[in-house]
C-alpha positions as CSV (number, residue, x, y, z in Angstrom):
1,M,12.3,-1.4,16.1
2,R,9.4,0.6,17.4
3,W,11.8,3.2,18.9
4,L,13.4,3.5,15.5
5,N,10.1,3.9,13.6
6,S,9.1,6.8,15.9
7,Y,11.9,8.9,14.5
8,R,12.2,7.4,11.1
9,Y,10.9,9.8,8.5
10,L,9.5,7.1,6.2
11,S,7.5,5.6,9.1
12,R,6.2,9.0,10.2
13,L,4.9,9.7,6.7
14,N,2.4,6.9,7.5
15,V,1.7,5.6,4.0
16,P,1.0,1.9,4.5
17,T,1.8,-0.6,1.7
18,T,-1.3,-1.8,0.0
19,E,-1.9,-5.4,-0.9
20,A,-1.7,-4.6,-4.6
21,E,1.6,-2.8,-4.1
22,R,3.0,-5.6,-2.0
23,R,2.0,-8.2,-4.7
24,R,3.6,-6.1,-7.4
25,V,6.9,-5.8,-5.5
26,E,7.0,-9.5,-4.7
27,T,6.3,-10.5,-8.2
28,L,9.1,-8.3,-9.5
29,L,11.4,-9.7,-6.9
30,A,10.4,-13.3,-7.7
31,A,11.3,-12.7,-11.4
32,A,14.6,-11.2,-10.3
33,R,15.2,-14.1,-8.0
34,V,14.9,-16.6,-10.9
35,L,17.4,-14.5,-12.8
36,F,19.9,-14.5,-10.0
37,T,19.6,-18.2,-9.4
38,L,20.2,-18.9,-13.1
39,L,23.3,-16.7,-12.9
40,A,24.5,-18.6,-9.8
41,V,24.0,-21.9,-11.7
42,A,26.0,-20.5,-14.6
43,A,28.8,-19.3,-12.3
44,I,29.0,-22.8,-10.7
45,R,29.2,-24.4,-14.2
46,L,31.9,-22.0,-15.4
47,D,34.0,-22.0,-12.2
48,P,33.1,-25.0,-10.2
49,P,34.4,-25.6,-6.6
50,A,36.8,-28.4,-5.7
51,N,35.8,-31.9,-7.0
52,Q,34.5,-33.2,-3.7
53,Y,32.2,-30.2,-3.4
54,A,31.0,-29.7,-7.0
55,R,28.1,-32.2,-7.0
56,P,26.5,-31.1,-3.7
57,T,26.9,-27.5,-4.8
58,E,25.1,-28.1,-8.1
59,I,22.3,-29.9,-6.3
60,V,21.7,-27.0,-3.9
61,A,21.8,-24.5,-6.7
62,A,19.3,-26.6,-8.7
63,L,17.0,-26.8,-5.7
64,W,17.3,-23.0,-5.2
65,T,16.3,-22.5,-8.9
66,L,13.3,-24.8,-8.6
67,Y,12.2,-23.0,-5.4
68,S,12.5,-19.6,-7.2
69,V,10.5,-20.7,-10.2
70,A,7.8,-22.3,-8.0
71,L,7.5,-19.1,-6.0
72,L,7.2,-17.0,-9.1
73,L,4.4,-19.2,-10.5
74,W,2.6,-19.2,-7.1
75,L,2.8,-15.4,-6.9
76,A,1.3,-15.1,-10.3
77,R,-2.0,-16.4,-8.9
78,R,-2.2,-15.2,-5.3
79,S,-0.8,-12.5,-3.0
80,L,1.3,-12.9,0.1
81,P,0.5,-11.8,3.7
82,P,3.2,-9.7,5.4
83,S,4.4,-12.6,7.6
84,A,5.1,-14.7,4.4
85,V,7.2,-11.9,3.0
86,I,9.4,-12.0,6.1
87,A,9.7,-15.8,5.7
88,I,10.7,-15.5,2.1
89,H,13.3,-12.9,3.0
90,M,14.8,-15.3,5.6
91,A,14.8,-18.1,3.0
92,D,16.7,-15.8,0.6
93,M,19.4,-15.5,3.2
94,I,19.5,-19.2,4.0
95,W,20.0,-20.4,0.4
96,P,23.3,-18.4,-0.2
97,T,24.5,-19.7,3.2
98,L,23.8,-23.3,2.1
99,I,25.7,-22.8,-1.2
100,I,28.7,-21.3,0.6
101,T,28.6,-24.1,3.2
102,V,28.4,-26.9,0.6
103,S,30.9,-25.4,-1.8
104,H,33.4,-24.2,0.9
105,S,34.0,-21.2,-1.3
106,L,33.2,-17.4,-1.2
107,K,33.7,-16.9,-4.9
108,L,29.9,-16.5,-5.6
109,L,29.3,-14.1,-2.7
110,F,29.0,-10.9,-4.6
111,G,28.1,-12.3,-8.1
112,A,24.7,-13.8,-7.5
113,V,24.3,-14.9,-3.9
114,Y,24.1,-12.2,-1.3
115,S,23.6,-9.3,-3.7
116,F,20.0,-10.3,-4.4
117,V,19.0,-10.5,-0.7
118,L,20.5,-7.0,-0.1
119,I,18.6,-5.6,-3.1
120,S,15.3,-7.2,-2.1
121,S,15.6,-5.8,1.5
122,G,16.2,-2.3,0.2
123,F,13.4,-2.6,-2.4
124,R,10.9,-4.0,0.1
125,W,11.6,-1.8,3.2
126,G,14.5,0.6,3.1
127,F,17.7,1.6,4.8
128,P,17.5,0.0,8.3
129,E,16.4,-3.4,6.9
130,A,19.1,-3.4,4.2
131,V,21.8,-2.7,6.8
132,L,20.4,-5.3,9.2
133,T,20.4,-7.8,6.3
134,A,24.0,-7.0,5.5
135,L,25.0,-7.4,9.2
136,A,23.1,-10.7,9.5
137,G,24.8,-12.0,6.3
138,G,28.2,-10.9,7.6
139,V,27.7,-12.7,11.0
140,M,26.6,-15.8,9.2
141,I,29.7,-15.8,7.0
142,E,31.9,-15.3,10.0
143,I,30.2,-18.2,11.8
144,E,30.7,-20.4,8.7
145,G,34.4,-19.4,8.6
146,L,34.9,-20.4,12.2
147,L,33.0,-23.7,11.8
148,L,34.5,-24.8,8.5
149,G,38.1,-23.6,9.1
150,A,40.7,-22.8,6.5
151,T,41.0,-24.7,3.3
152,S,43.9,-25.4,1.0
153,E,43.0,-22.2,-0.9
154,G,42.9,-20.1,2.3
155,I,39.5,-18.6,1.3
156,F,38.1,-18.6,4.8
157,E,41.0,-16.7,6.3
158,H,39.8,-14.3,9.0
159,G,41.2,-11.2,7.3
160,R,39.6,-11.9,4.0
161,L,36.3,-12.6,5.7
162,L,36.3,-9.2,7.4
163,I,37.1,-7.4,4.2
164,R,34.3,-9.2,2.4
165,C,31.9,-8.6,5.2
166,G,32.8,-4.9,5.3
167,Y,32.2,-4.7,1.5
168,M,28.8,-6.4,1.9
169,L,27.9,-3.9,4.7
170,V,28.9,-0.9,2.4
171,L,26.8,-2.4,-0.4
172,G,23.9,-2.9,2.0
173,C,24.1,0.8,3.1
174,L,24.2,2.0,-0.5
175,I,21.3,-0.1,-1.6
176,G,19.4,0.8,1.6
177,I,19.9,4.6,1.0
178,L,18.7,4.3,-2.6
179,G,15.6,2.3,-1.5
180,E,14.8,4.6,1.4
181,N,15.0,7.7,-0.7
182,E,12.8,6.2,-3.4
183,K,10.2,5.2,-0.9
184,E,10.3,8.6,0.8
185,R,9.6,10.4,-2.4
186,S,6.7,8.0,-3.2
187,A,5.3,8.4,0.3
188,E,5.6,12.2,0.2
189,A,3.6,12.2,-3.0
190,A,1.0,10.0,-1.4
191,V,0.8,12.2,1.6
192,V,0.3,15.3,-0.5
193,S,-2.3,13.5,-2.7
194,R,-4.1,12.3,0.4
195,M,-4.3,15.7,2.0
196,V,-5.4,17.5,-1.2
197,N,-8.1,14.9,-1.8
198,A,-9.3,15.3,1.8
199,A,-9.4,19.1,1.3
200,R,-11.4,18.8,-1.9
201,T,-14.0,16.5,-0.4
202,G,-14.3,18.5,2.9
203,Q,-17.7,19.8,3.8
204,S,-16.5,22.9,5.6
205,M,-13.5,25.0,6.2
206,R,-12.9,23.4,9.6
207,S,-13.0,19.9,8.2
208,V,-10.5,20.9,5.5
209,L,-8.2,22.3,8.1
210,Q,-8.7,19.2,10.3
211,A,-7.4,17.1,7.4
212,A,-4.3,19.3,7.0
213,F,-3.7,19.3,10.7
214,N,-3.9,15.5,10.9
215,E,-1.1,15.2,8.3
216,F,1.2,17.5,10.2
217,I,0.4,15.9,13.5
218,G,1.1,12.4,12.1
219,L,4.4,13.5,10.5
220,F,5.9,15.6,13.2
221,R,4.1,14.5,16.4
222,P,3.9,18.0,17.9
223,S,2.6,18.7,21.4
224,H,0.6,21.7,20.0
225,L,-0.3,22.9,16.6
226,S,-1.6,26.3,15.5
227,I,-2.2,28.4,12.4
228,A,-2.3,32.2,12.6
229,A,-4.3,33.6,9.7
230,Y,-4.0,37.3,8.8
231,E,-6.6,38.8,6.6
232,L,-5.0,41.7,4.8
233,T,-8.2,43.4,3.7
234,T,-9.5,43.8,7.3
235,G,-6.5,43.4,9.5
236,R,-8.1,40.6,11.4
237,V,-6.0,37.8,12.8
238,H,-7.5,34.4,13.6
239,L,-5.8,31.7,15.6
240,L,-6.7,28.1,14.9
241,Q,-5.3,25.7,17.5
242,E,-5.4,22.0,18.2
243,P,-3.6,19.8,20.7
244,G,-0.9,17.7,19.1
245,S,-0.2,13.9,19.2
246,G,-2.2,11.8,21.5
247,D,-5.9,10.9,21.7
248,P,-8.0,12.2,18.8
249,A,-9.1,15.7,19.5
250,P,-12.2,17.5,18.3
251,L,-12.2,19.9,15.4
252,P,-9.7,22.8,15.6
253,Y,-11.0,25.6,17.8
254,V,-10.8,29.1,16.5
255,K,-10.5,32.5,18.2
256,E,-9.7,36.0,17.0
257,L,-6.7,37.7,18.4
258,L,-7.7,41.2,19.4
259,G,-4.7,42.7,21.1
260,D,-2.5,45.5,19.6
261,D,0.3,42.9,19.2
262,R,-1.9,40.4,17.3
263,L,0.4,40.5,14.3
264,E,3.1,39.0,16.5
265,A,1.3,35.7,16.0
266,L,2.8,35.6,12.5
267,L,6.3,35.6,13.9
268,P,7.4,38.4,11.5
269,G,11.0,38.5,12.5
270,L,11.7,34.8,11.6
271,P,12.3,33.0,8.3
272,E,9.4,31.7,6.3
273,T,10.4,28.1,7.1
274,F,12.5,27.3,10.1
275,L,13.2,24.9,12.9
276,C,14.4,26.3,16.2
277,R,15.3,23.8,18.9
278,R,17.2,23.7,22.2
279,S,20.6,22.2,21.6
280,S,21.8,22.5,25.2
281,P,20.6,24.3,28.3
282,G,20.3,28.0,27.5
283,R,21.3,27.5,23.8
284,W,19.0,27.4,20.8
285,R,19.9,26.6,17.2
286,M,17.9,27.5,14.1
287,I,17.8,25.4,11.0
288,T,16.4,26.6,7.6
289,P,16.0,24.6,4.4
290,N,18.8,26.5,2.5
291,E,21.1,28.0,5.1
292,R,23.6,26.8,7.7
293,A,22.4,26.3,11.3
294,R,23.0,29.2,13.6
295,D,22.4,30.3,17.2
296,C,19.1,32.1,17.8
297,E,16.9,33.4,20.6
298,P,14.0,31.2,21.6
299,P,10.9,32.3,19.8
300,R,8.1,33.7,22.0
301,I,4.7,32.2,21.4
302,P,2.1,34.1,23.4
303,W,-0.6,31.4,23.4
304,L,1.7,28.6,24.7
305,A,1.8,28.3,28.5
306,Q,5.3,26.8,28.5
307,Q,8.4,27.2,26.3
308,P,8.6,24.2,24.0
309,G,11.8,22.3,23.3
310,S,11.5,23.0,19.6
311,L,9.5,25.1,17.3
312,L,8.8,24.5,13.6
313,G,7.3,27.4,11.6
314,I,6.1,27.6,8.0
315,S,4.5,30.5,6.1
316,A,2.1,30.5,3.2
317,S,-0.2,32.8,1.3
318,F,-3.8,32.7,0.0
319,G,-3.6,34.9,-3.0
320,D,-3.4,38.6,-2.0
321,E,-5.9,38.3,0.9
322,W,-4.5,36.0,3.5
323,R,-1.1,35.2,5.2
324,L,-0.7,32.1,7.2
325,R,1.9,31.0,9.8
326,L,1.8,27.4,10.8
327,V,3.5,26.7,14.2
328,L,4.3,23.2,15.6
329,A,5.6,23.0,19.2
330,D,7.9,20.2,20.1
331,A,8.0,18.9,16.6
332,R,10.0,15.7,16.1
333,L,12.4,15.7,13.1
334,G,15.0,13.2,12.1
335,H,18.7,13.7,11.3
336,A,17.7,15.0,7.8
337,A,15.9,18.1,9.2
338,R,16.4,20.2,6.1
339,K,14.8,17.6,3.9
340,E,11.8,17.4,6.3
341,L,11.5,21.2,6.5
342,R,11.4,21.4,2.7
343,F,8.6,18.8,2.6
344,A,6.7,20.5,5.4
345,R,6.8,23.7,3.3
346,T,5.7,21.8,0.2
347,L,2.9,20.2,2.1
348,L,1.5,23.5,3.3
349,E,2.0,25.1,-0.1
350,R,0.0,22.3,-1.6
351,A,-2.7,22.6,1.0
352,A,-3.0,26.4,0.6
353,P,-4.7,26.4,-2.9
354,A,-7.2,23.7,-1.8
355,I,-8.0,25.7,1.4
356,Y,-8.1,28.9,-0.5
357,G,-10.5,27.4,-3.0
358,I,-12.9,26.5,-0.2
359,Y,-12.5,30.0,1.1
360,L,-13.3,31.5,-2.3
361,M,-16.3,29.2,-2.7
362,R,-17.6,30.3,0.7
363,R,-17.1,33.9,-0.3
364,L,-19.0,33.3,-3.5
365,R,-21.8,31.7,-1.7
366,A,-21.9,34.6,0.8
367,K,-22.1,37.1,-2.0
368,A,-24.8,35.1,-3.7
369,S,-26.7,34.9,-0.4
370,A,-26.3,38.6,0.1
371,L,-27.7,39.3,-3.4
372,E,-30.6,37.0,-2.7
373,R,-31.2,38.7,0.7
374,T,-31.2,42.1,-1.0
375,R,-33.7,40.8,-3.6
376,V,-36.0,39.4,-0.9
377,A,-35.7,42.7,1.1
378,R,-36.6,44.7,-2.0
379,E,-39.6,42.5,-2.7
380,L,-40.7,42.8,0.9
381,H,-40.6,46.6,0.6
382,D,-42.3,46.8,-2.7
383,G,-44.8,44.0,-2.1
384,A,-45.8,42.8,1.4
385,I,-44.9,46.0,3.3
386,Q,-46.7,48.3,0.9
387,S,-49.7,46.1,1.0
388,L,-49.8,46.0,4.8
389,I,-49.4,49.8,4.9
390,S,-52.3,50.2,2.5
391,T,-54.4,47.8,4.6
392,E,-53.4,49.6,7.8
393,M,-54.5,52.9,6.2
394,R,-57.8,51.4,5.1
395,A,-58.3,50.0,8.6
396,G,-57.7,53.6,10.0
397,L,-60.5,54.9,7.7
398,L,-62.8,52.1,8.8
399,R,-62.0,52.8,12.5
400,R,-62.9,56.5,12.1
401,R,-66.1,55.6,10.3
402,A,-67.0,53.0,12.9
403,E,-66.4,55.6,15.7
404,R,-69.2,57.6,14.1
405,E,-71.6,54.9,13.0
406,F,-70.8,51.7,14.8
407,P,-69.0,52.5,18.1
408,A,-69.3,48.9,19.3
409,I,-66.8,47.6,16.8
410,A,-64.5,50.6,16.7
411,G,-62.2,49.1,19.4
412,E,-61.8,45.9,17.5
413,I,-60.9,47.8,14.3
414,A,-58.4,49.9,16.3
415,S,-56.8,46.6,17.6
416,L,-56.6,45.3,14.1
417,Q,-55.0,48.6,12.9
418,E,-52.4,48.4,15.7
419,L,-51.6,44.7,14.8
420,L,-51.0,45.7,11.2
421,R,-48.8,48.6,12.3
422,E,-46.7,46.1,14.4
423,Q,-46.4,43.7,11.5
424,V,-45.2,46.5,9.2
425,L,-42.5,47.4,11.8
426,D,-41.5,43.8,12.1
427,L,-41.2,43.4,8.4
428,R,-39.1,46.5,8.1
429,E,-36.8,45.3,10.8
430,L,-36.5,42.0,9.0
431,M,-35.8,43.8,5.8
432,Q,-33.0,45.7,7.4
433,Q,-31.6,42.5,8.8
434,L,-31.7,40.9,5.4
435,K,-29.6,43.7,3.8
436,P,-25.9,42.9,3.7
437,V,-24.0,45.1,6.2
438,E,-20.6,46.4,5.1
439,I,-19.6,49.4,7.1
440,E,-16.4,51.5,6.9
441,P,-15.3,53.2,10.1
442,N,-15.7,56.7,8.7
443,R,-19.4,56.0,8.1
444,L,-20.3,54.2,11.3
445,I,-21.7,57.3,13.0
446,E,-23.9,58.0,10.0
447,H,-25.3,54.4,10.0
448,L,-26.0,54.6,13.8
449,S,-27.8,57.9,13.3
450,E,-29.9,56.3,10.5
451,V,-30.9,53.4,12.8
452,V,-31.8,55.8,15.6
453,E,-33.8,58.1,13.4
454,R,-35.7,55.2,11.8
455,F,-36.6,53.9,15.3
456,R,-37.8,57.4,16.3
457,R,-39.8,57.8,13.2
458,E,-41.5,54.4,13.3
459,T,-42.2,54.2,17.0
460,G,-42.6,57.8,18.0
461,T,-40.4,57.2,21.0
462,P,-38.1,60.2,21.9
463,V,-34.5,59.1,21.4
464,R,-31.3,61.0,22.2
465,F,-28.1,60.0,20.5
466,A,-24.9,61.3,21.9
467,V,-21.6,60.8,20.1
468,G,-18.3,61.3,22.0
469,S,-15.9,61.4,19.0
470,D,-16.0,62.4,15.4
471,E,-13.3,60.0,14.4
472,V,-14.0,56.2,14.6
473,N,-10.9,53.9,14.3
474,L,-12.6,50.6,14.7
475,L,-12.0,47.7,12.3
476,P,-14.8,47.1,9.7
477,H,-16.1,43.9,11.4
478,A,-16.3,45.7,14.7
479,C,-18.3,48.5,13.1
480,R,-20.7,45.9,11.7
481,E,-21.2,44.2,15.1
482,V,-21.8,47.6,16.8
483,L,-24.5,48.5,14.3
484,L,-26.2,45.1,14.7
485,I,-26.1,45.3,18.5
486,L,-27.8,48.7,18.4
487,Q,-30.5,47.4,16.0
488,E,-31.2,44.4,18.2
489,A,-31.3,46.6,21.3
490,L,-33.9,48.9,19.8
491,V,-36.0,46.0,18.6
492,N,-36.1,44.7,22.1
493,I,-37.0,48.1,23.5
494,R,-39.9,48.4,21.0
495,K,-41.2,44.9,21.6
496,H,-40.7,44.4,25.3
497,A,-39.6,47.5,27.2
498,H,-42.3,49.9,25.9
499,A,-40.0,52.8,27.0
500,A,-41.1,56.4,26.9
501,E,-37.6,57.6,26.4
502,V,-34.3,56.2,25.2
503,L,-30.7,57.5,25.5
504,I,-27.9,56.1,23.4
505,T,-24.2,57.2,23.8
506,F,-21.2,56.1,21.7
507,G,-17.7,57.2,22.3
508,K,-14.3,56.5,23.9
509,H,-13.8,56.0,27.7
510,D,-10.5,55.2,29.3
511,G,-9.1,54.4,25.8
512,N,-11.9,51.9,24.9
513,W,-14.9,52.5,22.7
514,Q,-18.2,52.0,24.4
515,L,-21.8,51.8,23.3
516,E,-24.4,52.5,26.0
517,I,-28.2,52.1,25.7
518,R,-30.6,53.4,28.4
519,D,-34.4,53.3,28.6
520,N,-37.1,53.9,31.2
521,G,-39.2,50.9,30.2
522,T,-40.1,47.7,32.0
523,G,-36.6,46.5,32.5
524,F,-35.5,42.9,32.6
525,A,-36.8,40.1,34.8
526,F,-34.1,40.7,37.5
527,E,-32.9,43.6,39.6
528,G,-29.3,44.6,39.9
529,T,-26.2,44.4,37.7
530,L,-24.9,41.4,35.7
531,E,-21.6,41.3,33.8
532,G,-18.7,39.1,32.8
533,A,-18.9,35.3,32.9
534,E,-21.9,35.3,35.2
535,L,-23.9,37.1,32.6
536,M,-22.7,35.1,29.7
537,S,-23.3,31.8,31.3
538,S,-26.8,32.7,32.6
539,A,-30.1,32.7,30.7
540,K,-30.7,36.3,31.7
541,G,-30.3,39.2,29.3
542,P,-30.7,39.4,25.5
543,A,-29.2,36.2,23.9
544,I,-28.4,37.7,20.5
545,I,-26.6,40.7,22.0
546,K,-24.6,38.5,24.3
547,E,-23.6,36.4,21.3
548,R,-22.5,39.4,19.3
549,V,-20.6,40.9,22.1
550,A,-18.8,37.5,22.6
551,N,-18.0,37.4,18.8
552,L,-16.6,40.9,19.2
553,G,-14.5,39.8,22.2
554,G,-16.0,42.7,24.2
555,E,-17.6,43.1,27.6
556,L,-21.3,43.4,28.4
557,V,-22.8,45.0,31.5
558,I,-26.6,45.0,32.2
559,E,-28.3,47.0,34.9
560,S,-32.0,46.4,35.4
561,K,-34.7,47.8,37.6
562,P,-38.1,46.2,37.0
563,S,-40.7,48.8,35.9
564,Q,-38.1,51.6,35.9
565,G,-35.8,50.7,33.0
566,S,-32.5,49.1,32.1
567,R,-29.0,50.0,30.9
568,L,-26.8,48.1,28.5
569,M,-23.1,49.0,28.3
570,I,-20.9,47.3,25.6
571,K,-17.1,47.8,25.9
572,I,-15.3,47.2,22.6
573,P,-11.8,45.7,23.1
574,Q,-8.6,47.4,21.9
575,G,-8.0,44.6,19.4
576,S,-10.9,45.9,17.4
577,V,-9.2,49.2,16.8
578,S,-7.4,49.7,13.5
579,N,-3.8,50.9,13.2
580,G,-4.8,54.2,11.7
581,K,-4.8,57.6,13.4
582,Q,-6.3,57.5,16.8
583,S,-8.8,60.1,17.8
584,Q,-7.3,62.9,19.7
585,D,-10.1,64.3,21.8
586,N,-13.5,63.4,23.2
587,H,-15.9,66.3,22.6
588,G,-19.6,65.8,23.1
589,R,-22.2,66.6,20.5
590,H,-25.9,65.5,20.4
591,R,-28.0,64.5,17.5
């Protein structure tokens, strides 16, 4: 039955029966078994078979009763392995067969004989097992009818046997459906509880998402699973992907969608919960939880290389800040697709608060960390930096006095003064890095100018800053990265390049925003131009700037001429541009 379990909803829920649950079920069935055997004995007493069959029938019924009582007492002290459960179920089928064989009568068939074995199969397992039990019972009755032949009462007539077998099959289907539904509801509750518990105990956002992904992969066996997360406050869209069923995969990998059509990842034109699958070549049908199936166009998923055979999509929200769209390619659903769609929606809705709680906790920690960094930066400015500046000024006074009275040590004091000045600059840079950076696009030029002016004031190096546009339409996170890239580039120029002149330009070129930094310092340890994958995979170039450009999804080009200077050009992708008004002209102005 492995092929059946691969499509059976209850099996795909993957909630194994625990030993305690199995023992509880078998104990209840053992008590019911005793009751049914007592009813069978009472029925035999009240309406016994023919004289020649009465005594053997009573003996078999008494043995069945003793067996049932002994099994109940044994289960009260110990549990059963799964193989023993199957053996007991087979014995429950054999005992009624023996009674019918010995009594040559079908009068007890639906009173207390085969009814119990049908109920126990539905209660233990579910619909397929109950139907198989009914079929097996019907086959055994037919075989008995053929072997024993007709009696004077005509009870084993073929027509009556078929009617009774059909009735038993219907009863088995009814009991199986009830048992299957009850087990599905219990399994669904267990799956939700398992996922929420995993989310609550997760150490990171990725581990929480991994736990949710595992539940959907185990339930629907997709070839590919992804979640598109849209942050309403910033307009950023992140795509989390993971290969579907198969060998265990690493944690979900995340990337940011930066194209102008990034919102298409949310599948905005489709229902919140849907299943779209190919019903025939060239024809697709869409199923939703509460509507009739209808023809549809195959959904377009940009990040999938091939068109899947089916697509399951679910939407959810994280408060007023995030919108999610879960997409499962080649998802396997059973015949009750609407029921499974409803549970898939419930599963994601239950996961969303837990994931959102982790997200809010991370935001709270980030804000607390930002406050702490601000406090440390303030203490650095008011404490260590002021003390170093005072010490540097006193060293300057000592140097000038030493030049007049002790020329031999004036050089050493000058070196000490320069070291103190460098430490003051380093601490100021550290203080700027500690401050939380939240930049709106309309203030990016102002912040860049402040960074350039501070560099010019602290180092004395001439710097020209040219801006090619008054209107900046980058997203806030892109503005933050641009500012941090410029800060890091100027730190490198001060520490390593020792340039006499720096030129910085920022503006639009061929529709893309670009930041360019030139200097006439020592350059890098190579000559020529590096860009693209060659630059990113090599150890050459500033590692922090390369990391920030990669985080931005942009392009970095480095030109270097040793002892003559270097040029860094950062191209910012279109996906980092907001949907607001685009700048209309590029006019130059210098600051």
